N, C-alpha and C positions, 0 to 999 in steps of 0.2 A: 380561509384555508387553515387546516390543522397542521401544526408543526409536528413532525415525527422524528426528526433527527437534527443534530447540531454538531458541526465540526469546528475546527479552528478558523476556517475561512468562509464557510457557507452554512446555510440553513436548508433543510429539506422539508417540503410541505406535501401532504397528501391532496391530490386533486380529486381522485376517486379511487375505486378499487383496482384500477389498472395503471394509473399514472401518478408520477410524483414530479414536483417542481423543485429543482435545486438552484438556489439563488446565492450568488456571491455577495457578501456584505460590503465589500469595498468597491462594488460596481465593475469588477473585472469582466472582460468579454468572454462569455461562455461558448461562443461559436467556434473558437479554436479547439476547445476540448470536444465539442460535438463532432468536428471533423476527424479528430483522432479516433474517437470511439467508432464512428461510422467506418473508418478505414480498417480498424481492427475487426469489426464485425464481418466485413467483407472477406477477411482471411479466416473466419471461423473461430476467432479468439473469443472467450466468454466475457462479454461486456453487456451492460444493459442496452436495450434498443433505444436509440435516440429518436424522439418524436418531433421535437421542435427546439429551436435555440434562437434567442434574440437578446442582445445586450448581456446583462448578468444572469439571465434566466435560461435554464436548461431543463426541458421536459423530457422525461425518460419513462420507460416501463417501470412499474412498481415490482420490486423483487420481494418474494416471500421467503423468509428464513432468517436465522440469526447470523450475525457476523461471526467470523472465525474467532474474534476476540471474545464475544459474548459466550460462545461455546466453550472456550478455554476457561473462562471465569466461572461458568456454572458446572464445569467438570464433565461435560458431554463430549469433549474433544481433548485428547492428550497432547502435551507439548511436543513430543517427538514427531508424531504424524503431522502436526501443524507445521513444524519446521520443514519437513519433507514436502508438504504441499506447497509451501511458498517457493521452495527450490524448483518444484515441477512447473509452477505457473511462470516463474522467471525463465526457465529453459524453453517453455512453449512460446513465450513472447519473443525471445531472442532467436528462435528458429524460424520465425515467419519470413517468407521471401520478400525481397525488394524493400526491406526496411531495417533500420538500426534503432528502432524506437525503444526507449527505456521508460519504465513507469516512474522510477526514482522516489517512490514513497510506498512501496508494496510491503505492507505489514498486516497483521491479523485484523485490524480494524477496517481494512480496505478490501476484504474478501467476504462475500455473502454466500452462505451455504444454502442453496436453494434445493428443494426436493425435485423440481422438474428438470433443472439444467445443471445441477451440481455446483461447484464453486464458481462464482462470478466476480470479476475484479472491477472495483468501482474507483471513483475519484482520480481522474486522469489529468487534473489541472497542472501537475508538475511534469507531465510527460514531454519528452523531447528526444531528438536524435542524440544518442550517447553510447559509449562503449558498454557492452554487456557486463563487464567487470565492475563498472561504476554502479550499475543498477543493483548487482548482487551485494556490493559493499554497502550501499545505502540501506538495504534491507537488514543486513547483518548488524550494522551500526545501530539502527533503530531498536532492534531486539536487545543489543548489548546495553543500550541506555537504560532499559528496564531492568536488565539483569544485575546491573551495578547499583540500582536504586534501593532504598529501604522498603519498597513496596512489598506486601506479603506474597505477591505472585512473582517476585524476582527469581526464585529458584526455577519456576516453570519457564520463565523467559530464558534462563541460562540453558535449560535442557533443550528448548526449542532452537536456540541459537546453535548449540552443538550439532543438532540434527541437520539444520540448514547448511552449516559449513561442511558437514560430511557429504551431503547430497549434491551440493553445487559443484559443477565440473568446470566452471569458468574461473580462472585465476582472479581473485579479488584484492589480495593484499597490496599490489601496486597502486590500486585505486583508493585505498583507505584515506590517505591524506586529502584527496579531492573530495571524498565523501564527507569527511569531518568538516572541511571548510564550507561545504555546501550546507551542512546542517547548522553550523555556527552562524551562517548568514541568514538563516530563516527567522524572519521577524516575529514569528509566532512562538518561538522558544523563549522560555524564561531565562534569566541570568543563571539560575541554578542548573537548569538543563544544559546550558552551554558549558558551564564549568564541569559537568559530568562527562563531557565528550572525551576527555583525555583518558579517563578510566575505561570508558566504553571501547575506545580504540585499542587500548592495551589488552582488554579481554578478547576481542576478536583476534588479535595477533597471537595470543597465547593458545586459543582453541584451534586456530587454523594452522598453527605451526606444529 
């Protein structure tokens, strides 16, 4: 199998032109994520179609198109519309009937811009029942982490964050402490990234206030 993508917790392999295999490196059970995605697809939310799941392996449809992050980095997508798109995807998720499901890791790297289906949200490993405000706070905090970093694309992240906060209608400031604690507990974050969370939270509060 040819590896075509790597995240902090999983690798993605091409099975053929129509399917990919996403495998958790730590052996985590992918069947829970598969159930979440199948449930969302039943509500018409844009997720990859689940084809099979067993143990740490999740077989899904292969999406064609760049991630929103790649589009931002190559200049084909502007930060402000990107922030608005994240807010729209969050609002659509939180408006689904009979569910309080939150993604809790919705950022530009987890949105694929497909020609056929439009934006599709991937990587539902962290999804669980949670308040919409916490979901929005998580997305804002993740953008803010980049905005306060020395990365050359930090100004773009700042602009995208400001647009997200303007577009989001769900109060998120009360959930910021919980979002920061959740991020700090992420074993995939480096010590430097955890240390930057204080400044990221301050930025969200400044822009949201």
